C-alpha positions in Angstrom: -45.3 -32.4 58.6 -44.8 -31.8 54.8 -43.1 -34.3 52.5 -40.6 -33.1 50.0 -42.7 -34.1 47.0 -45.6 -31.9 48.3 -43.5 -28.7 48.5 -41.8 -29.4 45.1 -45.1 -29.9 43.4 -46.4 -26.6 44.9 -43.4 -24.7 43.7 -43.6 -26.2 40.3 -47.2 -25.3 40.2 -46.3 -21.7 40.9 -43.7 -21.9 38.2 -46.4 -23.2 35.7 -48.5 -20.1 36.6 -45.6 -18.0 35.4 -44.6 -20.1 32.5 -41.3 -21.0 34.2 -40.0 -23.6 36.6 -37.7 -23.4 39.6 -37.8 -22.0 43.2 -40.2 -19.3 44.3 -38.9 -15.8 43.5 -40.0 -12.2 43.7 -42.1 -12.9 40.6 -44.1 -15.8 42.1 -47.9 -15.6 41.4 -49.9 -17.8 43.8 -53.3 -16.3 42.9 -54.2 -19.5 41.1 -53.8 -21.7 44.2 -54.4 -19.4 47.2 -57.4 -17.2 48.4 -56.9 -13.7 46.9 -57.0 -11.5 48.8 -55.4 -13.1 51.9 -57.0 -11.5 54.9 -54.7 -10.9 57.9 -55.2 -9.8 61.5 -52.9 -9.0 64.4 -54.0 -9.9 68.0 -52.0 -6.9 69.3 -53.3 -4.2 67.0 -56.9 -2.9 67.0 -58.4 -0.6 64.3 -57.7 -0.2 60.6 -55.7 2.9 61.0 -53.1 1.4 63.4 -53.0 -1.7 61.3 -52.2 0.2 58.2 -49.5 2.1 60.0 -48.0 -1.1 61.5 -48.2 -3.4 58.4 -48.5 -1.1 55.3 -45.0 -1.8 54.0 -45.2 -5.6 54.8 -48.5 -5.7 52.9 -46.9 -4.3 49.9 -43.9 -6.7 50.0 -46.1 -9.6 50.6 -48.0 -8.8 47.4 -44.9 -8.2 45.4 -43.4 -11.6 46.4 -46.5 -13.8 46.2 -48.9 -12.1 43.7 -51.6 -12.0 46.3 -53.3 -9.0 47.8 -52.9 -8.8 51.6 -56.1 -7.3 53.1 -55.8 -6.2 56.8 -58.6 -7.2 59.1 -59.3 -5.5 62.4 -60.0 -7.5 65.5 -60.7 -6.4 69.1 -59.0 -9.2 71.1 -57.6 -12.7 70.8 -61.0 -14.4 71.3 -62.2 -12.5 68.2 -59.1 -13.7 66.3 -59.8 -17.2 67.3 -63.4 -17.0 66.1 -62.3 -15.4 62.8 -59.9 -18.3 62.2 -62.6 -20.9 63.1 -65.2 -19.3 60.8 -62.8 -18.6 58.0 -63.1 -14.8 58.2 -59.3 -14.5 57.9 -56.5 -16.6 56.5 -53.6 -15.3 58.5 -53.1 -13.9 62.1 -50.0 -12.4 63.6 -50.2 -13.9 67.2 -48.2 -14.7 70.3 -47.3 -18.0 71.7 -50.2 -18.0 74.1 -52.7 -17.1 71.4 -51.3 -20.0 69.3 -52.1 -22.5 72.1 -55.6 -21.0 72.3 -56.3 -21.1 68.6 -54.8 -24.6 68.2 -57.4 -25.8 70.8 -60.3 -24.3 68.9 -59.3 -24.4 65.2 -57.3 -26.2 62.5 -54.2 -24.1 62.1 -50.5 -24.2 61.2 -47.6 -22.0 61.6 -46.8 -20.2 58.4 -43.6 -18.5 59.8 -42.5 -17.0 63.1 -40.8 -13.9 64.3 -37.6 -15.5 65.7 -36.3 -13.4 68.6 -33.4 -14.9 70.6 -33.9 -12.4 73.4 -37.6 -13.3 73.8 -37.9 -14.7 77.3 -38.9 -13.8 80.9 -36.8 -12.3 83.7 -37.4 -11.3 87.4 -35.8 -8.0 88.6 -35.1 -6.6 92.0 -33.2 -3.4 93.1 -29.5 -4.1 93.3 -29.4 -3.5 97.1 -32.3 -5.9 97.7 -31.6 -9.0 100.0 -33.7 -11.2 97.5 -31.4 -13.6 95.7 -33.7 -16.2 94.2 -37.4 -16.7 93.4 -37.8 -18.7 96.5 -36.9 -15.6 98.5 -40.1 -13.9 97.2 -42.3 -15.9 99.5 -44.4 -13.2 101.5 -43.3 -10.5 99.1 -45.4 -8.3 96.7 -44.5 -9.0 93.0 -45.6 -7.1 89.9 -46.3 -9.0 86.6 -47.4 -7.6 83.2 -50.7 -8.2 81.5 -53.0 -11.2 82.1 -52.3 -13.7 79.4 -49.1 -12.2 78.3 -46.6 -15.0 77.5 -43.5 -13.4 78.7 -45.1 -11.2 81.3 -47.5 -13.5 82.9 -47.6 -17.2 81.9 -43.8 -18.0 81.9 -43.1 -15.9 85.0 -45.9 -17.7 86.8 -44.5 -21.1 85.9 -41.1 -19.9 87.0 -42.5 -19.1 90.5 -44.4 -22.5 90.7 -41.2 -24.3 89.7 -39.4 -22.4 92.5 -41.8 -24.1 95.0 -44.2 -21.1 95.5 -47.9 -21.2 95.6 -49.2 -18.3 93.5 -52.3 -17.8 95.7 -50.9 -18.2 99.2 -47.2 -17.6 99.3 -47.0 -14.1 97.6 -49.0 -11.1 96.5 -49.1 -10.7 92.8 -50.3 -7.5 91.0 -51.0 -7.7 87.3 -49.6 -4.2 86.7 -49.5 -3.9 82.9 -47.4 -1.0 81.7 -47.3 0.3 85.4 -45.0 -2.6 86.4 -41.8 -0.6 85.7 -42.9 2.3 87.9 -44.1 0.0 90.6 -40.5 -1.5 90.9 -38.8 1.9 90.5 -41.0 3.4 93.2 -40.6 0.6 95.7 -44.3 -0.4 95.5 -43.2 -4.0 95.0 -40.2 -6.1 96.0 -39.7 -7.6 92.5 -41.0 -7.5 89.0 -41.5 -10.3 86.4 -41.6 -9.5 82.8 -39.7 -9.7 79.4 -36.0 -9.8 79.1 -36.1 -6.3 77.4 -37.8 -4.8 80.5 -34.4 -4.0 81.8 -34.2 -1.3 79.1 -37.4 0.3 80.3 -36.1 0.2 84.0 -32.9 1.9 82.9 -34.8 4.6 80.9 -37.2 5.3 83.8 -34.5 5.3 86.5 -31.1 6.0 84.9 -29.5 6.5 88.2 -30.9 3.3 89.8 -29.3 -0.3 89.7 -31.2 -3.5 89.3 -30.4 -7.2 89.3 -31.9 -10.2 87.5 -32.6 -13.0 89.9 -34.0 -15.5 87.4 -34.3 -15.9 83.7 -36.2 -18.4 81.6 -35.1 -20.3 78.6 -35.7 -18.6 75.2 -39.4 -18.8 74.2 -40.7 -19.9 70.7 -41.2 -16.9 68.4 -44.4 -15.1 67.7 -46.2 -17.2 65.1 -48.0 -16.1 62.0 -50.9 -18.5 61.9 -52.5 -19.8 58.7 -55.8 -21.8 58.5 -55.1 -25.5 58.2 -58.0 -25.9 55.7 -56.2 -23.8 53.1 -55.0 -25.9 50.1 -51.6 -27.5 50.6 -50.3 -26.1 47.4 -51.1 -22.6 48.7 -49.4 -23.2 52.1 -46.3 -24.8 50.5 -46.0 -22.1 47.8 -46.4 -19.3 50.4 -43.7 -20.7 52.7 -41.3 -21.1 49.6 -42.0 -17.6 48.4 -41.7 -15.9 51.8 -38.6 -17.9 52.7 -37.0 -17.0 49.4 -37.6 -13.3 50.1 -37.2 -13.3 54.0 -34.8 -10.5 54.1 -36.9 -8.1 52.0 -40.1 -9.0 54.0 -38.3 -8.6 57.3 -37.0 -5.1 56.4 -40.6 -4.2 55.4 -42.0 -5.6 58.6 -39.8 -3.7 60.9 -39.8 -0.5 59.0 -42.7 0.9 60.9 -42.4 2.4 64.4 -44.7 -0.2 66.1 -43.0 -3.2 64.7 -39.4 -1.9 65.0 -40.1 -1.3 68.8 -41.7 -4.8 69.1 -39.5 -7.0 67.0 -36.2 -5.3 66.1 -33.3 -6.6 68.1 -30.0 -8.2 67.3 -30.4 -11.6 65.5 -34.2 -11.3 65.2 -35.5 -12.6 61.8 -38.3 -14.4 60.1 -38.2 -18.2 61.0 -39.5 -21.0 59.1 -38.7 -24.1 61.2 -41.2 -24.0 64.0 -44.3 -26.3 64.1 -47.2 -26.6 66.5 -45.2 -28.9 68.7 -42.8 -26.2 69.5 -45.6 -24.4 71.4 -46.2 -27.3 73.7 -43.9 -25.7 76.2 -46.3 -22.8 76.5 -49.2 -25.3 76.9 -47.2 -26.9 79.7 -46.6 -23.6 81.4 -50.3 -22.9 81.6 -50.9 -26.3 83.2 -48.0 -25.9 85.6 -49.1 -22.4 86.7 -52.7 -23.6 87.1 -53.9 -20.9 84.6 -56.8 -21.6 82.3 -56.5 -20.6 78.6 
């Protein structure tokens, strides 16, 4: 938790670098207090080409509003991202809630900002004519979930099943179906599917004549965090938060201007958030424990 005097000192420090005082603006130059370049990875994008396509406009906006070059860093998976944070190979990582819990266990990290998505949560779907009315009715049934480790497609749905009194190993058959989960439900291969709240859009796209019901829905989940190494100077972290928050609309437009990020993030009321802390992700940690799933 930061104190007011820490943030004020950092912002004034940035103003001194510019020969002016006042809040962070598009002219802020943090190169005197932050690593430059700042290296950034994304746990969901592998390869420099895809990274550039996904984050090119955001990289330019970040530099404009902070005075820092943003260097994209390709990683193969979340384990590699955790190692990169631990060994100071990157400063920033676009992550998911599950990755944050993993990284927080291994490294000194903080939330720089998050992708706030009010629609972000988990739901279970069945055909409209199914006799299944609740999660408890899934006992003895075949259920499709998304990818192993997916927050909305695996971890939270698993906790929802456990909270409904079901044993994940003995009471039902679970298939981690990944992208095939939609077809599995449409084709009748499974009795129900657990996934993200927006999966209803994919169901309707694949089966426009079909009808489906939601039998259970989770509470909204904390947003996707952008993680920053905790051992970076406080003046840098405070200055970054102020500069990014002051230009949040421009940065958001740059982020979702690419096809990959528009599809992943853009939805009504989605935005950059600056209020979440590590404690907000305790709910994800609790979900792992409740579902008996190891990080």
